[in-house]
C-alpha positions, 0 to 999 in steps of 0.5 A, a space after each residue: 506529525 502526530 494528530 489524534 482525534 475522536 468523534 461520535 454523534 448520536 447513534 444511527 440506525 443501520 441503513 436499509 439496503 439490499 446488499 449481501 455479505 459473503 465471507 470466505 476464510 480460505 484461498 479455495 473458497 475465494 476462487 469463485 469470486 475472482 472475476 468479480 473481485 478483479 472487476 471491482 479492483 478496476 472500478 474502485 473509488 481509489 485503486 489499491 493493488 495490495 488488495 487486488 486478487 493477483 497480489 493479495 492471494 499470493 500474500 495470503 498463501 506465502 506471507 500469512 501462513 497460519 494466520 486466520 483471515 476473513 475476506 468480506 465481499 459486499 454485493 449490491 443489486 445489479 447495475 444496468 446491463 448486469 446479469 446479477 448482483 455486483 460486487 461493491 465492496 471488499 474488506 480483507 480482515 485478520 481475525 484475532 485469536 484472543 477475545 475482544 481484540 480488534 479485527 484488523 484490515 489485512 496488513 503485512 510487510 509488503 502491503 503499503 495501503 489498507 484502503 478497502 476496495 469500494 466501487 465508485 458511486 456506491 461507496 456509501 452502500 458498501 461501507 454501510 453494509 460492512 459496518 452493519 455486518 460488524 455491528 452484528 458481531 460487536 460482542 465478539 469483535 468490538 473493535 476494528 483497527 485500520 493501520 496505514 489507511 488513507 488519511 486523505 483522498 476519496 476513500 478517507 472522505 467516504 469512510 469519515 463521512 460514513 462513520 460520523 453519520 452512523 454515530 460510530 466512536 472513532 479514534 484517529 491517530 498516527 498521521 504521517 506523509 510519504 512522497 507522491 509523484 504526479 505525472 504529466 509535467 514536462 520532465 525538464 521543467 520538473 527537474 529544474 524545479 526540484 534540483 538546484 543546478 549545482 546538485 544536478 551538475 554533480 549527479 551528471 558528473 557521477 554518471 559520466 564517471 560511471 560511464 568511464 568504467 564500462 558500458 553504462 546503460 538503462 533498460 526498461 521492461 516492456 509489456 510482453 517481454 519474454 525475459 521477465 524471469 531474468 528481470 526478477 532473478 536480477 532484482 532478487 540477486 541485487 537486493 541480496 548483495 546489499 544490507 537487506 541480504 545481510 539482515 535477512 530481510 530481502 525478498 530473496 532471503 526466504 523462500 516464501 517472500 521470494 515466491 510471493 514476489 515472483 508470483 505477484 510480478 508475473 501476474 502483474 506483467 500478464 495484466 500490463 500492470 508491471 513496470 521495471 527499470 534497470 541501470 547497469 554497468 557492463 551488464 551488471 545491474 547497479 540499480 533496479 526498481 519495480 512499480 505496480 500500476 493500477 490506473 489512475 494510480 501506481 505504487 513504487 513497490 521496491 527499489 534496490 541498488 549495488 552498495 559497492 557503487 554507493 559513491 556514484 549514487 546509483 539509486 539517485 541516478 536511476 530515479 533521475 533517468 526514470 523521471 521522464 518515463 514516469 511522467 509518460 505514464 499519464 498517457 496510460 491513465 496513471 496520474 499519481 505514483 505512491 512512493 511506498 517509502 518511509 517518510 524519512 527516505 531522503 532521496 525520494 523526499 527530495 525528488 518527489 515533491 507531493 505528499 500522501 497522508 496515511 493514518 490509523 483508525 480504531 473504530 467501535 463496532 457499535 456496542 457499548 464495549 467497543 465505545 468504551 474501549 475506543 474512549 480508553 484507547 488514547 489514555 492507554 497510548 499515553 500511559 504506554 508512552 510514559 512507561 517507555 520514556 520512564 524505562 529509557 530514563 532509568 536505563 540512561 541513569 545506570 
């Protein structure tokens, strides 16, 4: 579903505040902020593992080589019992090379949320300070682009309220939904509701047929397990055996993506934020998944299966085996799991009944040029679509 809208109000004056902004543009310069950054990620209004330091730092090192970035840290006055200023907001940005091009909230192929980290209870302070900082740079950077940002939930509500009350010109578009899993229900009741009896019987038959071929078993990576490296190697190798390996798009296809995955997974495992599951036949992985936990949420980061066994639906069988374990995550404070899947992923869409909305924002920094560009942006998008449609028609007539 595509929904586009714009809104603005009478321009508001910057809100008075006692917050400070610190901007760093290198990994080394970010090191002194790591402890405060970790604390903010744990206390965020909405969790986003992709902007947590243990996942973002490897991405900056291996995936965004050569791209200019700015890590914007927003500090506020000390809270009760705190010794100094408290980090209340974090906004990682990709800075454009060309003048007047939009500044973008940092995104990459393995980043499935661009929700900024906002300290719960102080989100408005953090947003006001960030937009004040953007307004000071409105001549150089008239626009802010947020793609894959939350379209619902507390961060979306806080951003919309702040931008509207400040009178910022905003164009909101590209709404889409992807599957979401809510934990805590009785697994059997859940399965009965989402899968008709005939389909469940068919999957049980496929599981029995697999078990006839050898030792068919499931395995879960436990916190503190010492064989993490074997799990990671098996996951990368499983991806490489399939279409991702053939298309050079797997995590193991390039040194930089493999190292990003391994370092991120090690850091998550050390923090108790990694969940991995394996379905195997005679010790050979048929399907594996990797989740990153960040209570009260989690993200289903990656999944792979052996395509030579596709007729047995190993990916679906693994999902069905893992559903009870995912429901048990509620005991660890995890209430929802974002699938990170494409909206047209049929398996996940069928097995995960809830949905999460994401969208894109184009926001003026508060200057006349930014306001004008936002006003023109929807017309430029329509013209681009028409040109592409015309080219397609002409190509079809040849």
